[in-house]
C-alpha positions as CSV (number, residue, x, y, z in Angstrom):
1,M,-17.4,0.9,-13.9
2,K,-19.1,-2.3,-12.4
3,T,-16.0,-4.4,-13.0
4,V,-14.0,-1.8,-10.9
5,L,-16.6,-2.1,-8.1
6,N,-16.5,-5.9,-8.3
7,L,-12.6,-6.0,-8.1
8,F,-12.8,-3.6,-5.1
9,V,-15.4,-5.8,-3.3
10,G,-13.2,-8.9,-4.2
11,I,-10.1,-7.3,-2.6
12,V,-12.0,-6.3,0.5
13,T,-13.7,-9.6,1.1
14,Q,-10.3,-11.5,0.8
15,P,-8.3,-10.4,3.9
16,S,-5.0,-11.8,2.7
17,I,-5.0,-9.6,-0.4
18,L,-6.0,-6.6,1.8
19,V,-3.1,-7.4,4.2
20,A,-0.6,-7.7,1.5
21,L,-1.9,-4.3,0.1
22,I,-1.4,-2.6,3.6
23,A,2.1,-4.2,3.8
24,M,3.3,-2.8,0.6
25,L,1.8,0.6,1.3
26,G,3.7,0.5,4.6
27,L,7.0,-0.4,3.1
28,L,6.6,2.4,0.5
29,L,6.0,5.0,3.2
30,Q,8.9,3.6,5.2
31,K,11.1,4.0,2.0
32,K,9.9,7.6,1.6
33,E,10.6,8.6,5.2
34,K,14.1,7.0,4.9
35,Y,15.0,8.9,1.8
36,G,13.7,12.2,3.3
37,S,15.9,11.7,6.3
38,C,19.0,10.8,4.3
39,S,18.6,14.1,2.2
40,R,18.4,16.0,5.5
41,N,21.6,14.4,6.8
42,Y,23.8,15.3,3.8
């Protein structure tokens, strides 16, 4: 459990990793929205 907490703290304290995670999350959300709109159109 301690290692997970250390990993989380390490990610939060390094802005570059945090930004990358947020960017990936944003891309995934955009893809889901695109697929949703496509299924509605057809």
